[in-house]
N, C-alpha and C positions, 0 to 999 in steps of 0.2 A: 469593520468586520461584517461578513455576510450574515444575513438573518438565519437562525437555526430553524429548520423546518423538518418536522417529522413526516416522512413520505406516507401518503395514503396508499391503500392497496392499488395495484395495477388494474385498470378497468379492462373489461373484455372487448369493448368497442369504443370508437370515438369518431368524430367527423374528420379530423385531420391529425395525422401522425407525423411529427418532425423527428428525423433521425439525426442526432448530433446537437450538442449544446455549446458550440463555439460561437464565433462571430456570426456565422450564417444562421444557425439555429435560433440565437437570441433575437436577431433582427427579424427573422420570419415570424417568431412568436409574437413580437410586438406589432408587426404589421397586420397579422390576422386579428389580434385583439382590437386594433384601431378600426378594423373592418366590421367589428361586431361579432366575430366568430369566437365562441367561448369554449366549444367542445374540442379542445386542442390538447394533445399530449406530446410532450418532448421527452425522448429517451436518449440516454447516452451510456456507453459501456464504462465510462470512467466513474469516479466517485464524486464528481462535482462538475460544474460548468467550466468552460474555458477552452475546450477542444485541444488543438495542438499546443496551446500555451499552458495547459495543465500537464500534457504529456512530455513536452520538451523542457527538461530541467537541467540540462548539461551546463557545466561551468561556462560562463560567458554568454549564455543564450540571450539574445536581444533581437529587436526588429531592425530591418534595414530600410524601412520607410519612416519618414518623420512622424513623431508621436501624434501631433495634432491632425495629421492626415490619416494616420492609421488608428482611427477611432470613429465612432458613429457621429454623423453630422447632427443627429437629433439628441445626442447625449455627449456634449463636449466636456473635456476634462481640463480645467485651467491649472491643475496641479501636477502635470507631468514634471518629473524632476530633470529630465534631459531631453535634448532634441530627438534622440532615438531611444525609445523606451526599453529597459531591460525586462526580461521575462516575468519576474515577480510582479512588477507594476502592471503589466498588461493583464496578467491573471487576476490581480486584485480589482482592476477596472471592470473586467467581465463579470466577476462575482457581484460587484455592486450593481452592474447593469441588470443582472437577473432579478435583483430585488427591486430596483427602481421601476422596471418594466412590469412588475407584478407577476412574474412567471414561475416563481418557486413552487407554487402549489400545483402547477401543471407538469413539473419535471419528475422523472424517475431515473435514478442513476443505477450503476452496476447492472444495466439492462442492455444486452446486446442483441441486435436484430441480425438474424442469419439468412432469412429468406423472405421473399415477397411473391405472392401468387395472386393474379387478378381473377376474381370470380365475375364472369361476364354477365350472368343472369342477375346477380345481386347488385352489380356495380360497386363492388367493394374489394379492397385489397386484404387478403388473408396474410397475416404477418406472423412469422415464426421467430421466436426468441430462443437464445441459448438456454438449454435445459428442456426445450420441447414445448414450452407454453406458447399459446397462440392468442392473437387478438385480431380484430378487423377494423378497417378504417375506410371511409369513403375516398379520401385522398391521402397520398403519402408525399412528403417532401424530404428528399435526401439532402442533408446539410453536413455530409461527412467530409466534403472538400477534396482537394487534389493531393494534399500533403498529410495524410492521416495514417497510411499503412507503410511502416518502414520496409525498406528494401535491403536485404542482406545477400550479397552474392555468394554462390557456392565456392568454397575453397577446399580443394582436396586435402584430406587429413585433418580438417578442423575439428572433427568429432573427437580426435585424440589429443587435442590441445589441453594441457593441464592447468593453464593459467586462467585468468578472468577474461571473458569475451563479452562485450556489451555493444549495443547500438546506441549512437548518440541520442536518438529519440526515446530511448528506454533507460535513461541514466539512473542507476541505483543511488539512493541518498547516502549510503555508507561506503561508497567507493573512494578510497584514498590512494593516490598514485605516488605519494611522496617517496622518493628514493628508489623507485621501481623503473624497470625498462618498459617503455610504452611504445606500441606500434599503432599508428593511426592509418586506416585504409580510407583514402579519399582526401581531397584538398579543396572542397567547394564551400558552399555557404555556411554550413554548420561547422566545418573544420576550421575555417579562418577565425571563427569566434572562440572555438575550443582550444586550438593549438597554443596560444599565448598562456592560457591558464595551465595547461599540462606542462609546457616547457619550463615554467617557473618552479614546478614541483618534482618532475621526474628526474631520475638520474640520467636517463638516456631516452630520447624521443626520436623515433623514425617515422617519417611521413611517406607513405606510399602514394605516389602521384601517377594517375593514368594520363591525364591531359592537363597542361597548364591553363590557368584562367586569366582573363583580363581583370585588372584590379584598379579601382579608383578610390581616392581618399573618402573617408566617412566623416563628414563635417559635424561630428558629435561633440557636445559639451553640455555641462549643466546649465539649466536656466537660472538666471539671477533672481534674487528675491523681488527686484523691481519688475522684471519681466513677468513673473508669476502673478504679481499683484495687478499688473495691467491686464493680463488674461482674465482675471477674476472680476475686477472692478471697473475697468474702462469699457463703457458700452460699445459694442460692435467690434472691438479690437480683435477678439479671438476669432470671430467669424471672418473678418477681413484677412487675418493672418493665415487661416486655413485656406481661404479662397486663393490668396496669392501663391501659397505653396502648391495648390492643385494645378494652377495654370503654369507655374514654373516647370512642374514635372511634365505636363502635357507638351510643352515646347520641346521636350527631349525626344519625342517619338521619332523625329526626322533622323536621328542617329541610328535608328533600327531599320532604315530603308537602305537597301543595297546601293552602293555607288554614290552616295550623297557626300557633299562636302562636310556635312555635320559628322558623318561616320568617320571620315578621314581625319577630321580635327580631333575627335575623341581618341582615335588610335594614336595620333601623334602625341597627345598629352600623356597617355598611359605609357607609351614607350619612353618618353622623356623622364617620367618618374622612375621607371624601372632602371634606366641608365644611371640616374642620380642615386638611387638607394641600394642598388646591387652592383658593387664594383667588380666582383669576380666575373670575367666574361663567360666562363664556362657555366657557372650557376645561372647567370642572367639568360644565356641561350636556352637553358633547360626550363626557365620560368616564362619564356616568351611564347605565346600561342601562335599557331600558324593559320588561324582562321580569323574572320572578321569580328571585331568587337560586337558583342550582343548576340552572336550566333548561339553561344551558351550564355547562361546567366552571368552578367557582370557583377563582380563582388565588391562590396564596400568594406574596406578595412584600412586601418592606419598602422597596424603592427605586424602584418603577415611577413613582409620582407625582413623586418628586424628579427622576428622569431625564427625564420628559416635559416638565418645566418648565425644563430647562437652556437656556441661551442658544443653544447650537448644535444644538438638537433642535426639530423641527417635527412636529406631529401633523396628518396630512392625512386627513380622513374624507370627501373629496369623491368617492372612487372612483378607479379606475385605468383609463384609456381605452386606452392603447397605449404601446409602447416606441419610443424613437428610438435613434440610434446611440450617444449619450452621455447619454441622459436618459430619464425616464419622463414621460408626459403624463397629468396627473390629470383628474378628472371635470369640472373647470372649464376644461379646455384649457390649463392652465398647464404650462410645462416645468420639471421638477425635475431638476437636474443629478445625475448618478449615475455614479461610477466603479465602484461595487460594488452589486449587487442581491442581497439575501438573502431567500430564500423561507422564511419562518417559518410555513408553511401546513399543517403537520401531516402526517397520514397517511391512507391509504385505509382508513378504519376500519370501514366498514359492508359491505365486500365479503367479507372473510375469505378466506384462501388466494388472494389476488388474482393471484399469479404462477403458480399451478398449474392445469393442466387435469385435472380429476378425473372419471373415467368409472367408474360403479358397475355394479350388477347390471342386466341387460337393456339395457346401453348408455346408461344414464342419465347425462346431463351435469350435474354438481353446480351449475354456474352457471345452467343452465336450470331445474333443480328449484327452486332458491332464488328465482330472479327478482330483484326489487329488494330483497327482505327476507329475508336469511338467518335460519335458525332451526335449532334442534337440541334433542334430548332431553337435559335436564339440562346443556345447553351443550356436550355431549361427543359425541353420536352423531346421525346422520341416517339415516332410513329409506331403504333402497335402496342403502346403501353399507356392506356388511358389513365387519367387521374393521378399520374406520377410526374412529379416536378423535381428538378435538380437545381441546386445552388452551387456555384463554382464548378459547373459542369464543363463539357468540352468547349474549347475556344472562348473561355472567359477569363483566362489569366492575363496579366500584364507584365511587360518588362520595364515600364517607365513610370507607373503611377500606383495608386493604392487599390488593392483588391476590395477594401471595405466599401469604397465608392461603387464598385461593380456589384457587390452583394446587395447593397441597398436598392439598386435598380432592379435586380433580379427578384428580390423579395416583393417589391411593389407590383411587378408584372405577374408573379405567381399568385399573389393575393387577389388580383383582379380575376384571374381565371378560377381560382377556388371559390371565390364569392359567387361567381356565375354558376359554377357547378352545384353549389349548395342552395343558392338563392332561387335558381330555376328548377331545383329538384331533378337534376339530370342524372341519368344512370352512368353516363360516360362522356367525357370531354377529351378529345384526342386530336393532336396535330395531324394534318394530312401529310401523306408521303410527298406530294408535290411541293408543299411549303418547306418541308425539311430539306429536300434535295436542292431546291432553288436557293435557299439560304446558304447552305454549305458550299454550293458551287461558287457563289459570289465571294464568300470570305476566303476560300482556298485560292481563288484567282488573285485576290489582294495579298494574301500571305506569300505568294510566290515571288513577290517583289521585295520581301523583307530579308534581313540577314538570317532569320531563323530557317529559311529554306536552303541556306548554303551548307557546305559539307563540313559538319562537325558533330561529335557525339553530344547529344543534348536531351534533357528530359522534356523538352518542349514537343518532341515528335516521336513517332513510333519507328520501329525497325524498318518499315517500308517507306519511310521518309515523309509521311503525312503529318502535318503540324496539327496536333489534336488539342494542345493546351492553350495557346495564345490567341487573343483577340487580334483582329487584323488592322486596327487603327487607333484613333484617339479614344480615351475613355468616354469623352463627351459624345462621340459618335455612337458608342454602345448605348448610352442613355437615350439618345434620339431614336435609335432603332427599337428599343423596348417600349418607348412611350408611344410609338406609332400604332394606330388601330390596325388590327389584323384579324378581324372576325372571320374573314374568308379562309384563313389558315387553319381553322378549327372545325371539326365535325362533332356534332352533339347527338347523343342518343338518349331517349327517355325510357 
């Protein structure tokens, strides 16, 4: 159980403010503590640590990265119950981490940041919280991530729907779909976990599919007692297991490069599985993507095809026209009865900091500076916004490995910069425009050779086709890039 801590009053100022208490915020807090920086405040709008793993509580929620890889390298967990962890276990792990890292006393929950404004003369960020309260910080670290703000598409007439409408990322604890007609809008990562749970309880389940997804098996199973004992008691085994898993996943990056044999082989395997598990040729055609594997996120699931073929489940790919009082109207004008509508429509992934208004040097508005395509130097900093650092920022996501590995590298990098800022008593530390432009030119050129640049609707890129979310190569390459000295990329002001 997490330690019970009575929160102290919120201070008016601090050296470093971290926004978010998920994987990124906890890792950043620990890294700053190891660097000897103690005047650190971590705020989160939720009522406890965990980030998306506290927010996402829908039935079937789990990770699609192996448990031992989707955890901190400096805080291994020998007791994962399965190869792919369920949501409750990940949340419990993060709550324990907050205690083990000694961060509870620096955390304030139910505290939402709404705006940041940089005071150039003082060299401090003025931070506005919901409710109007303010505080100031020498440096701000955004640890809100790419998958924190749910996206709900506008559907004509939805305001008149008389049933229950929920987003998968805001699942109410008391929602019971037993014996009810349920419509799920979306069929991607959260949907493939949620659908089997809903199909087992609902009287009728309709899945509104916009685009079919490439699907591979999820090699999930429970760890045996012997395996868990080896992880705990056999010296070096857990570290070796994690390392092997990391390099296995690194080897898969070649499948995301356009025109490679690896990509073709992956496609052949997924098509073969689809032919084997979906016998109806019409349904199989509707479930077959017309784009390269990996252009959109590849989904790991063992039971989607079986679920979609249940007698009480209907796949509707005709589109969604509007909502009625007790139904949805599909693209053919047919009425689909619905007591419950579930939006499995993902997040506002390409906006970054979507709920914050950020005003930097010379009154620059971050949203205006970015326009439709956010970008950052090494995914961490933006020219014109001194003393502001992002974790899981633009072009730091992966399609083939663990984001936790990426976050640890970003935290170490940001910690070095913040230590310099405070240790040298600088007023401002800011990445140069030339460094930011050069970095992004290189990675966009590399990204142009990947399947993410091909023609498919994807949360990896913006409407103008710029890939804003994904890193352009191996995770190990990202680590090397952030470890390299780059003093010339930064301008300092006293």
